[in-house]
C-alpha positions in Angstrom: 14.5 124.6 84.6 15.3 121.4 86.4 16.0 121.9 90.1 19.5 120.8 91.2 19.4 117.7 93.4 20.8 118.7 96.8 23.9 116.9 98.0 24.6 115.1 101.3 27.6 114.9 103.6 27.7 111.8 105.7 30.3 110.2 108.2 30.0 106.7 107.0 30.8 104.8 110.2 28.2 106.8 112.2 25.3 105.3 109.9 23.1 102.3 110.6 22.8 99.8 107.7 19.3 101.0 106.6 20.6 104.3 106.5 23.3 103.1 104.0 20.7 101.5 101.8 18.8 104.5 101.5 21.7 106.7 100.7 22.8 104.3 98.1 19.3 104.5 96.3 19.6 108.3 96.0 20.3 109.5 92.4 23.3 112.0 93.1 26.7 110.9 92.2 28.2 108.9 95.1 31.9 109.5 96.4 33.7 107.5 99.1 36.6 109.3 100.5 39.1 107.2 102.7 41.7 109.0 104.7 44.9 106.8 105.3 46.9 107.8 108.2 49.7 106.2 110.5 50.8 105.8 113.9 54.1 107.2 114.1 56.5 109.5 116.2 56.1 113.1 115.2 58.5 115.0 117.1 58.2 115.3 121.0 55.3 117.8 120.6 52.8 116.1 118.2 50.6 113.1 118.7 51.2 109.7 117.0 48.0 110.1 115.2 49.1 113.3 113.4 48.7 111.9 110.1 45.4 110.3 110.8 44.1 113.5 112.2 45.2 115.5 109.1 43.6 112.9 106.7 40.3 112.8 108.5 40.0 116.7 108.6 40.8 117.1 105.1 38.4 114.4 103.8 35.7 115.8 106.2 36.1 119.2 104.6 36.2 117.9 100.8 33.2 115.9 101.6 31.5 119.1 102.9 32.5 120.8 99.6 31.4 117.9 97.4 28.0 117.7 99.1 27.6 121.5 98.4 28.1 120.6 94.8 25.3 118.2 94.8 27.0 114.8 95.4 26.7 112.2 98.0 30.0 112.3 99.9 30.7 109.7 102.5 33.7 110.3 104.7 35.1 107.0 105.7 36.9 106.5 109.1 40.6 106.6 108.7 43.1 103.6 108.4 45.5 104.2 111.3 48.3 101.9 110.3 50.5 101.9 107.3 54.2 101.3 106.4 56.1 103.5 109.0 59.6 102.0 108.9 61.4 105.4 109.0 60.2 105.9 112.7 60.7 102.5 114.0 63.4 103.6 116.6 60.9 105.7 118.2 58.4 104.4 120.9 54.8 104.1 119.9 55.6 104.0 116.2 53.8 101.0 114.5 54.5 99.7 111.1 52.8 97.3 109.2 54.1 95.1 106.2 53.8 96.6 102.7 51.6 93.9 101.4 49.4 93.9 104.4 49.0 97.8 104.0 48.3 97.3 100.3 45.6 94.8 101.1 43.9 96.7 103.6 43.4 99.9 101.5 42.6 98.0 98.4 40.1 95.5 100.1 38.5 98.8 101.5 38.1 100.6 98.2 36.9 97.5 96.4 34.3 97.1 99.2 33.1 100.7 98.5 32.9 100.1 94.8 31.0 96.9 95.1 28.6 98.6 97.6 27.7 101.1 94.7 30.0 104.2 95.2 30.7 105.9 92.0 34.2 107.2 92.9 36.4 106.1 95.6 39.1 108.6 96.9 42.3 108.0 98.8 44.0 110.9 100.9 47.0 110.5 103.1 49.2 112.9 104.9 51.8 110.3 105.7 54.5 110.9 103.1 57.0 108.1 103.8 58.4 106.9 100.3 57.3 103.2 100.7 54.0 104.3 102.2 53.4 106.5 98.9 54.5 103.4 97.0 52.0 101.2 98.7 49.4 103.5 97.8 50.4 103.9 94.2 50.2 100.1 93.9 46.7 100.1 95.3 45.6 102.6 92.6 47.4 100.4 90.0 45.8 97.1 91.2 42.4 98.7 91.7 42.4 99.8 87.9 43.8 96.7 86.7 41.0 94.7 88.6 38.0 97.0 88.0 38.5 99.3 84.9 37.9 102.0 87.1 40.4 105.0 88.3 41.1 105.0 92.0 41.5 108.6 92.8 44.7 108.7 95.0 45.4 112.4 95.6 49.1 112.3 95.9 50.5 115.4 97.4 54.2 114.3 96.7 53.5 114.9 92.9 55.2 118.1 91.9 52.0 119.8 90.3 50.1 119.3 93.8 53.1 120.0 96.1 53.5 123.5 94.3 50.3 124.5 95.8 51.3 123.7 99.3 53.7 125.8 101.7 57.5 126.6 101.1 58.3 124.4 103.9 56.2 121.4 102.5 57.9 121.8 99.2 61.4 121.7 100.8 60.7 118.3 102.2 61.8 119.3 105.6 58.3 119.3 107.0 57.9 116.3 109.1 56.4 117.6 112.5 57.7 120.8 111.5 55.7 124.1 110.7 53.6 122.5 108.2 52.3 119.6 110.2 52.1 121.5 113.5 50.0 124.3 112.0 47.7 121.6 110.6 47.2 119.9 114.1 46.9 123.4 115.7 43.8 123.9 113.4 42.4 120.5 114.0 43.1 119.5 117.5 45.0 122.1 119.6 44.7 120.3 122.8 47.0 117.8 121.3 49.9 120.0 120.5 52.4 120.4 123.2 53.1 124.0 122.3 55.4 124.6 124.8 57.7 121.8 123.7 57.2 122.9 120.1 58.0 126.6 121.0 61.5 125.6 122.4 62.3 123.4 119.4 65.3 124.9 117.0 64.6 125.0 113.5 66.0 122.0 111.9 66.3 121.9 108.3 67.0 118.4 106.7 67.6 117.7 103.2 65.2 114.7 103.0 65.0 114.2 99.3 68.7 114.2 99.1 69.0 111.6 101.9 66.3 109.5 100.1 68.4 109.6 97.0 71.5 108.6 98.9 69.6 105.4 100.1 69.0 106.5 103.6 65.9 104.9 105.2 65.1 106.3 108.4 65.0 109.4 110.7 67.9 108.8 112.7 70.1 108.1 109.4 68.9 111.5 108.3 69.8 113.4 111.6 66.6 113.6 113.0 67.1 112.4 116.7 63.8 113.8 118.0 61.7 112.8 114.9 61.0 116.1 113.6 62.6 118.6 111.1 61.6 122.1 109.8 60.4 124.8 112.2 57.7 123.8 114.5 57.9 126.9 116.6 56.7 128.9 113.9 53.5 126.9 113.4 50.2 128.7 113.7 46.4 127.7 113.6 45.7 130.3 111.0 48.2 128.6 108.4 46.9 125.2 109.5 43.5 126.4 108.4 44.9 127.8 105.0 46.6 124.5 104.4 43.5 122.4 105.3 41.4 124.5 102.8 44.2 123.8 100.0 44.2 120.5 100.8 40.5 119.9 100.5 40.5 121.7 97.4 42.9 119.4 95.8 40.6 116.4 96.8 37.6 118.2 95.4 39.3 119.0 92.1 40.2 115.4 91.7 36.6 114.1 92.1 35.0 116.9 89.8 37.6 116.3 87.1 37.0 112.6 87.3 33.3 112.9 86.9 33.7 115.5 84.1 
């Protein structure tokens, strides 16, 4: 019986270049996982880096699981800027042009493939429609240029969303129970829980607003840049969501290699 080759999980940005050379010479399937976040208002109680924190945590957890399956899994540092026009009226929110965002993500993915990674995976927790559209365009251009599939784990797709929480599925989840639970699980020190506990539940039919052509939090009756029920958030729920999101990433990789 052939002994299974052990896997390896690495934080890519912490390696030296000779270490990268040695890793890329290993025989295991090599997976690069890229979290794409944002710098954007998330209510009065969560940090601007909420989407980046979630993406980095999901990628790290997924990389560990892939390593346990015998892969070389490299968690890349997050990209912290994206299309964030919906929050532009709120201090700190930093949006970049869609073509710049596409070029930044696509260039990173191209570089990973050219370096020798067998699969490149993109995960985002930032759900603004034009941002999701930009990542879908990245995947389209990547495949057109290289002939390979870019694994964009798009949680806005119905089949994936159905595996997440009721608040996420409702769409009324920006800085609500869903995201606040995640940050409580990842960086509880960054959650202003006294503020979150005092926020009333604020359901917003974002999908309907999007269909009606609205394009910002203020237009969608979100004067404090949140919707949902942040006061109901718990770290335990956040850990459960993290595990589910990581599983979605792992399943995408395993399915593509099969």
